[in-house]
C-alpha positions as CSV (number, residue, x, y, z in Angstrom):
1,M,33.6,-10.1,26.8
2,E,30.7,-7.0,26.1
3,K,27.2,-7.5,27.3
4,L,25.1,-6.2,25.4
5,I,21.4,-4.8,25.8
6,I,19.3,-3.5,22.6
7,L,17.1,-0.6,23.1
8,G,14.7,-1.0,20.4
9,A,11.0,-0.6,19.6
10,A,10.0,-4.2,17.2
11,G,11.9,-2.6,14.1
12,R,15.8,-1.7,14.1
13,D,16.5,-3.6,17.2
14,F,15.8,-7.0,15.4
15,H,17.6,-6.2,12.2
16,D,21.0,-4.8,13.8
17,F,20.9,-7.9,16.1
18,M,20.6,-10.4,13.0
19,T,23.1,-8.4,10.7
20,Y,25.4,-7.2,13.5
21,W,25.3,-7.9,17.2
22,S,24.3,-12.1,16.9
23,L,27.7,-12.2,14.5
24,Q,30.1,-10.6,16.9
25,P,32.5,-13.0,18.4
26,N,33.4,-10.3,21.9
27,V,29.6,-9.5,22.3
28,I,26.7,-11.7,24.1
29,V,23.4,-9.8,23.8
30,Q,21.7,-10.1,26.6
31,C,17.9,-8.3,25.9
32,F,15.9,-6.2,24.6
33,T,13.9,-3.4,25.6
34,G,11.0,-2.1,23.9
35,T,9.0,0.9,23.9
36,Q,6.9,3.6,21.8
37,I,4.5,0.9,20.7
38,P,2.0,-0.6,23.3
39,G,2.4,-4.6,24.0
40,I,5.5,-4.9,22.4
41,D,7.2,-5.9,25.1
42,G,6.9,-9.5,27.2
43,R,7.9,-11.3,24.0
44,L,10.3,-13.6,22.9
45,F,12.9,-12.9,19.9
46,P,13.0,-17.0,18.5
47,A,16.1,-18.7,18.8
48,E,15.3,-19.5,15.3
49,L,16.3,-16.1,14.2
50,C,19.3,-15.6,16.6
51,N,22.0,-17.3,13.8
52,N,23.0,-20.0,16.2
53,D,24.0,-21.7,12.8
54,K,26.5,-18.9,12.9
55,N,27.4,-17.9,16.1
56,G,28.0,-21.2,18.1
57,N,24.8,-21.6,19.2
58,R,24.8,-18.8,21.3
59,Y,21.4,-18.3,22.1
60,P,19.4,-21.4,21.8
61,N,16.4,-20.1,23.9
62,G,16.1,-16.6,22.0
63,L,16.0,-13.5,23.8
64,M,13.4,-11.7,25.9
65,I,12.0,-8.6,25.1
66,Y,11.4,-6.0,28.3
67,S,9.6,-2.7,28.8
68,E,12.3,0.4,28.4
69,N,11.1,1.6,31.7
70,E,13.3,-1.5,33.4
71,L,16.4,-0.2,31.9
72,E,18.3,0.0,34.7
73,S,17.4,-3.0,36.9
74,L,18.2,-5.1,33.4
75,I,21.6,-3.4,33.3
76,K,21.9,-4.4,37.0
77,K,20.5,-8.0,36.5
78,F,22.4,-8.6,33.2
79,D,26.0,-6.9,34.3
80,A,25.6,-5.3,31.3
81,T,28.6,-3.3,29.7
82,M,26.9,-1.6,26.5
83,C,23.8,-0.5,24.8
84,A,22.8,0.1,21.5
85,L,20.4,2.3,20.3
86,A,18.3,1.2,17.8
87,Y,14.7,2.8,17.1
88,S,14.0,6.4,16.0
89,D,12.2,9.6,15.5
90,L,13.5,10.7,19.0
91,N,14.7,14.3,19.6
92,Y,17.9,14.9,20.5
93,D,17.0,15.3,24.1
94,T,15.6,12.0,24.4
95,V,18.8,10.5,22.9
96,Q,21.1,12.2,25.5
97,S,18.7,11.4,28.4
98,L,19.0,7.6,27.6
99,A,22.8,8.1,27.1
100,A,22.6,9.7,30.6
101,R,20.6,6.8,32.3
102,V,22.9,4.3,30.4
103,N,26.5,5.9,31.4
104,A,24.7,6.2,34.8
105,A,23.9,2.5,35.6
106,G,27.9,2.2,34.5
107,C,27.8,1.3,30.7
108,K,28.7,2.3,27.3
109,F,26.1,4.1,24.9
110,I,26.4,3.5,21.6
111,Q,24.8,3.9,18.2
112,L,25.6,1.7,15.3
113,P,26.6,3.9,11.6
114,P,24.0,2.4,8.8
115,K,26.7,1.0,6.6
116,L,27.3,-1.7,9.3
117,T,23.6,-2.8,8.7
118,Q,22.5,-2.5,5.2
119,L,21.8,-5.6,3.0
120,K,23.5,-5.3,-0.3
121,S,21.1,-6.6,-3.2
122,S,21.8,-7.6,-6.7
123,K,19.0,-5.5,-7.9
124,P,19.2,-1.6,-7.8
125,I,17.5,-0.3,-4.8
126,V,15.8,2.8,-4.3
127,A,15.3,4.3,-0.7
128,I,12.9,6.4,0.8
129,C,13.4,7.8,4.3
130,A,12.6,10.8,6.1
131,T,13.8,13.6,8.6
132,R,10.4,12.9,10.7
133,T,7.6,10.2,11.0
134,G,4.4,11.7,8.7
135,T,6.4,13.7,6.1
136,G,4.8,11.6,3.6
137,K,7.2,9.0,2.5
138,S,5.0,6.0,2.1
139,Q,2.8,8.5,-1.1
140,T,6.6,9.7,-2.2
141,T,7.1,5.9,-2.3
142,R,3.9,5.3,-4.1
143,F,4.3,8.0,-6.4
144,I,8.2,6.4,-7.1
145,A,6.5,2.8,-7.6
146,D,3.9,4.3,-10.1
147,Y,6.4,6.1,-12.4
148,L,8.6,3.1,-12.5
149,K,6.2,1.0,-13.4
150,K,4.9,3.2,-16.3
151,Q,8.3,2.9,-17.5
152,G,8.0,-0.8,-17.7
153,K,10.2,-1.8,-14.8
154,K,8.8,-5.1,-12.1
155,I,8.8,-3.4,-8.5
156,A,9.1,-4.7,-5.4
157,V,8.2,-2.6,-2.1
158,V,9.7,-3.5,1.1
159,R,8.3,-1.9,4.5
160,H,10.3,-0.9,7.5
161,P,9.0,-3.7,9.7
162,M,6.0,-3.8,12.0
163,P,6.1,-7.2,13.7
164,Y,3.5,-6.5,16.6
165,D,2.1,-10.5,16.4
166,Q,3.0,-12.0,19.9
167,V,4.8,-14.9,17.8
168,L,7.3,-13.3,15.6
169,L,8.0,-16.2,13.4
170,N,4.8,-16.0,12.0
171,Q,5.9,-12.6,10.4
172,R,9.6,-13.7,9.4
173,C,8.4,-12.9,5.9
174,Q,5.4,-11.6,4.9
175,R,4.4,-10.9,1.1
176,Y,1.3,-8.7,0.2
177,E,-0.4,-9.0,-3.1
178,V,-4.1,-9.0,-2.2
179,L,-6.4,-6.9,0.6
180,D,-7.4,-10.6,2.1
181,D,-3.4,-10.9,2.9
182,L,-4.2,-8.3,5.5
183,V,-6.8,-10.5,7.5
184,K,-4.1,-13.4,6.5
185,Y,-1.2,-11.8,8.3
186,K,-3.7,-10.0,11.0
187,C,-2.7,-6.7,10.4
188,T,-3.1,-4.2,13.0
189,I,-4.5,-0.5,12.1
190,E,-0.6,0.7,12.1
191,E,-0.1,-2.1,10.0
192,R,-2.7,-1.4,7.3
193,E,-1.7,1.8,7.5
194,E,1.3,1.1,5.5
195,Y,0.3,-1.6,3.7
196,E,-3.5,-1.0,2.4
197,L,-2.3,1.3,-0.6
198,H,0.0,0.0,-1.6
199,I,-1.7,-3.4,-2.6
200,E,-4.5,-1.3,-3.9
201,E,-2.4,0.3,-6.1
202,G,-0.7,-3.1,-7.2
203,N,2.6,-3.0,-5.9
204,L,4.1,-6.1,-4.4
205,L,4.6,-5.8,-0.9
206,F,6.8,-7.0,1.7
207,A,7.5,-6.7,5.4
208,G,8.6,-8.8,8.2
209,V,11.8,-9.4,10.3
210,D,13.9,-11.2,8.8
211,Y,14.9,-8.4,6.2
212,E,17.6,-11.1,4.4
213,M,15.2,-13.3,3.5
214,I,12.4,-10.5,3.0
215,L,15.0,-8.8,0.2
216,R,16.1,-12.2,-1.4
217,E,12.1,-12.7,-2.0
218,A,11.2,-9.8,-3.5
219,E,14.4,-10.1,-5.8
220,K,13.0,-13.0,-7.4
221,D,10.3,-10.7,-8.5
222,A,11.3,-7.1,-9.2
223,D,13.8,-5.0,-11.6
224,V,13.8,-2.4,-9.1
225,V,13.5,-2.6,-4.8
226,I,11.8,0.3,-3.2
227,W,12.6,0.9,0.4
228,D,9.6,2.8,2.2
229,G,11.0,3.3,5.5
230,G,9.2,3.7,8.5
231,N,9.5,6.6,11.3
232,N,12.9,8.4,10.5
233,D,14.9,5.4,10.1
234,F,17.5,5.0,7.8
235,S,17.6,2.1,4.9
236,F,18.0,-1.6,5.9
237,F,19.5,-1.9,2.7
238,K,22.5,-0.4,0.8
239,P,20.7,2.0,-1.6
240,D,21.9,3.0,-4.9
241,L,19.6,6.1,-4.5
242,T,18.2,7.9,-1.1
243,I,15.3,9.9,-1.5
244,C,14.8,11.8,1.8
245,V,11.4,13.8,2.5
246,A,11.3,16.8,4.8
247,D,8.5,18.3,6.0
248,A,7.2,21.9,5.1
249,L,5.1,22.2,8.3
250,R,8.0,20.9,10.9
251,E,10.8,23.4,9.1
252,G,13.8,23.0,11.4
253,H,13.5,19.3,12.7
254,E,16.2,17.7,10.2
255,E,18.5,18.6,12.6
256,H,16.8,18.0,15.9
257,F,15.8,14.1,15.3
258,F,17.6,11.2,15.4
259,P,18.1,9.8,12.9
260,G,15.9,12.2,10.4
261,E,19.2,14.2,9.8
262,V,21.3,11.4,9.4
263,N,19.0,10.4,6.5
264,M,19.1,14.0,5.0
265,R,22.9,14.0,5.2
266,M,23.4,10.5,3.3
267,A,20.4,11.9,0.9
268,D,20.9,12.4,-2.9
269,L,18.2,14.0,-3.5
270,I,16.0,16.1,-0.7
271,M,12.4,16.5,-1.6
272,I,10.3,18.9,1.4
273,N,6.7,18.0,1.2
274,K,3.4,19.5,2.2
275,V,4.5,22.9,0.4
276,N,0.9,23.1,-0.3
277,S,0.0,23.8,3.2
278,L,1.9,26.9,3.6
279,P,1.3,30.4,3.3
280,S,3.3,30.6,0.3
281,V,6.3,29.1,-1.4
282,E,8.4,31.6,0.0
283,V,8.1,30.0,3.6
284,A,9.5,26.5,1.8
285,M,12.4,28.7,-0.1
286,K,13.5,29.7,3.6
287,Q,13.7,25.7,4.7
288,V,15.7,25.3,1.7
289,D,18.2,27.8,2.6
290,H,18.6,26.2,5.9
291,I,18.9,22.8,4.5
292,R,21.5,23.8,1.8
293,R,23.5,25.2,4.6
294,L,23.8,21.4,6.2
295,V,24.2,19.5,2.9
296,G,26.0,21.5,0.5
297,P,25.6,22.7,-2.8
298,N,25.3,19.6,-5.1
299,T,22.2,17.7,-3.4
300,P,19.2,18.3,-5.3
301,I,15.8,20.0,-2.9
302,L,12.8,19.8,-4.5
303,L,9.4,21.0,-3.3
304,G,6.7,18.6,-3.3
305,N,2.5,18.9,-2.8
306,S,0.7,17.2,-1.0
307,V,-3.0,17.0,-2.3
308,V,-6.2,16.3,-0.4
309,T,-9.2,15.0,-1.8
310,P,-12.9,13.5,-0.2
311,E,-13.9,10.1,-1.0
312,A,-17.3,9.0,0.6
313,R,-19.6,5.9,-0.9
314,D,-22.9,4.6,-0.2
315,S,-24.0,1.2,1.6
316,T,-23.3,-0.4,-1.6
317,G,-19.4,0.9,-2.2
318,A,-20.6,3.3,-4.9
319,V,-18.6,6.4,-4.7
320,L,-20.8,9.6,-4.0
321,D,-20.5,12.5,-6.4
322,A,-18.7,15.7,-5.1
323,D,-21.6,17.4,-4.4
324,T,-23.2,15.1,-1.8
325,V,-19.7,14.7,0.1
326,N,-19.3,18.3,0.3
327,A,-22.7,18.5,1.9
328,M,-21.9,15.8,4.4
329,V,-19.0,17.9,6.1
330,A,-19.5,21.7,5.3
331,G,-20.9,23.4,8.2
332,K,-21.2,20.2,10.0
333,R,-20.1,19.2,13.4
334,V,-17.2,16.6,12.7
335,L,-15.1,14.2,14.4
336,V,-10.8,14.1,12.7
337,I,-9.6,10.8,13.1
338,D,-5.9,10.9,11.9
339,D,-2.8,8.6,11.1
340,G,-1.9,7.2,14.6
341,P,2.1,7.2,14.5
342,T,2.0,10.8,12.8
343,L,-0.1,12.5,15.4
344,T,1.5,10.3,18.6
345,H,5.8,9.8,18.1
346,G,5.4,12.2,14.8
347,G,4.4,15.0,17.2
348,M,1.6,16.6,14.4
349,P,-1.2,18.0,16.3
350,F,-3.0,17.2,13.0
351,G,-3.3,15.3,10.2
352,A,-5.1,14.8,6.6
353,G,-8.2,14.6,8.0
354,F,-8.3,17.9,9.6
355,V,-6.8,19.6,6.5
356,L,-9.7,18.2,4.5
357,A,-12.2,19.3,7.1
358,K,-11.1,23.0,7.4
359,Q,-10.7,22.6,3.5
360,M,-14.5,21.9,3.4
361,G,-15.8,24.3,5.6
362,A,-16.6,22.5,8.8
363,K,-18.4,24.4,11.2
364,E,-16.6,22.6,13.9
365,I,-13.7,20.0,14.9
366,V,-15.6,18.5,17.7
367,D,-12.8,18.1,20.6
368,P,-13.2,14.3,21.2
369,H,-11.0,14.4,25.1
370,P,-14.1,14.2,26.6
371,F,-15.3,11.3,24.9
372,A,-11.9,9.1,24.9
373,K,-12.0,5.2,25.9
374,G,-10.0,2.9,27.8
375,S,-6.4,3.1,26.6
376,L,-7.5,6.3,24.5
377,K,-7.5,8.6,27.6
378,G,-3.9,7.2,28.3
379,V,-2.9,8.2,24.8
380,F,-4.3,11.6,25.5
381,Q,-2.6,12.3,28.6
382,K,0.8,11.0,26.9
383,F,0.4,13.5,23.9
384,Q,-0.7,16.4,25.3
385,H,-0.6,18.6,22.2
386,L,-3.3,16.8,20.9
387,V,-6.5,19.0,20.5
388,N,-9.1,18.2,17.7
389,C,-7.7,15.0,16.1
390,L,-8.6,11.6,17.2
391,P,-5.4,8.9,16.4
392,A,-6.6,6.2,15.1
393,M,-4.5,3.7,17.0
394,G,-5.1,0.3,17.0
395,Y,-2.1,-1.7,17.7
396,G,-4.4,-4.6,19.4
397,D,-8.0,-5.8,19.3
398,E,-8.7,-4.5,22.9
399,Q,-7.2,-0.8,21.4
400,I,-9.2,-1.2,18.4
401,K,-12.5,-1.8,20.5
402,D,-11.2,1.5,22.7
403,L,-11.3,3.1,19.3
404,Q,-14.6,1.9,17.9
405,A,-16.0,3.0,21.2
406,T,-14.7,6.4,21.5
407,V,-15.9,6.8,17.7
408,K,-19.2,5.8,18.7
409,S,-19.6,8.3,22.0
410,V,-18.5,11.4,20.2
411,D,-21.2,13.6,19.3
412,C,-20.8,15.1,15.8
413,D,-22.5,14.5,12.5
414,C,-20.2,13.4,10.4
415,V,-16.8,11.5,10.8
416,V,-13.4,12.8,8.4
417,A,-10.7,9.9,8.6
418,G,-7.7,10.9,7.5
419,T,-5.7,7.8,8.1
420,P,-4.3,6.2,4.9
421,I,-6.6,3.1,4.9
422,N,-10.0,2.6,4.6
423,L,-11.5,2.8,8.5
424,E,-14.8,1.0,8.0
425,S,-13.0,-2.1,7.3
426,V,-11.8,-2.1,10.6
427,I,-14.4,-0.2,13.0
428,T,-18.3,0.4,12.2
429,F,-19.4,4.2,12.2
430,D,-23.0,5.0,13.2
431,K,-22.3,8.4,12.0
432,P,-21.3,9.3,7.9
433,C,-17.7,8.8,7.2
434,V,-15.6,10.8,4.4
435,R,-12.3,9.5,3.7
436,A,-9.0,12.2,3.1
437,R,-7.3,11.0,0.2
438,Y,-4.1,12.5,-0.3
439,C,-1.1,12.0,-2.8
440,L,2.1,13.4,-3.9
441,R,1.8,15.9,-6.7
442,L,5.4,17.8,-8.1
443,D,5.4,20.5,-10.3
444,E,7.0,19.9,-14.1
445,K,10.5,21.6,-12.7
446,Y,10.6,19.2,-10.3
447,M,9.0,16.5,-11.7
448,G,12.0,16.6,-14.2
449,E,14.9,16.0,-11.1
450,M,13.0,13.2,-10.3
451,K,13.2,11.7,-13.3
452,S,16.8,12.2,-13.7
453,A,17.2,10.6,-10.3
454,L,15.7,7.8,-12.2
455,V,17.3,7.7,-15.1
456,P,20.1,4.7,-14.2
457,Y,17.3,2.4,-13.2
458,L,15.4,2.8,-16.1
């Protein structure tokens, strides 16, 4: 009998357990470990989600989630024989370092292939995956959803899990239709970043922990189910069409991060996003050539543009005119707040807010380091590639308070917020705020190829 520890980050680890490991007759899972996300360890994965009716009540008390920092002591404590990697956006050095730690402690180190955990659906599945965090998966998902809706199709978007509640049963199957649902489910800033724009655009959205239950609920309301991936993880559902989004600003990452390379090699269509941020399209064509050598001649490779535009509102919520908004940033000292996951484990030094501030002629991008409060100090210490952007960290109430205090203390004229959400709904600003809105646009040639790929689902 194998004794297994699942290495995770509150996402794929739970899914792999529920769909595969909990049902293996010769494996007993001892515990989960957690990393990447603050505060996800010290929780209990509930017995109600352990498939005890199918495995002889093997996990009557559920399973504890420990910090990955305790890995070696956990292997010794549980006399573990295997460790399974079940989280994403890891460079290959980190993957091999984990394997070395596990092997040195006497365990086998394993990774499950997608087909062992992908659920089958009665409806077509279009999966949007990526090579890295922050490539523009969600804007691609919204682009696809908008196109399918205009063709008369009912869609449901299923988002990769973000279950950060202390009680995981509270998040077993979540359905989002209106913005008040974000309050109902006590969403963190990170959850709002992935959910809010879908809701604004009228996309029925599901997320949670139990993706078998979630898929069956989504199927009831949709002609087509769209998987909106998280980090660079692969789809939890067996896809009929897989679109992998690569990043023009991170050329070469396609073959250096797990499991982004898996997504790219499995993709039916690849799109390089943010090409409009490059000096010329010729630079993107070099990336096309590089990817082509990895995936062969038959996979379409499209070029996409992530278009960033400013928006600001007055105290009544009315949208301000373009001249007024431009005057808020041009020639001013600006604090940039950008998407947290993109800047942290995504490894980007800047995001859409930084791009917009430069585009609008900010006099200075203020360095937020000296003003960091509480947990934000630790974020800057850990992610030292960050220079002129404040990551919108908000994995819990305390971190949101730290973000609020940091923003308030920065000496600047204006805030440019590049996080996908309306950040003013979560924290208050004592300075003018301009929001960076961004969307995917395809040139006519590439739009034709995208339409061709979607034809079977119309």
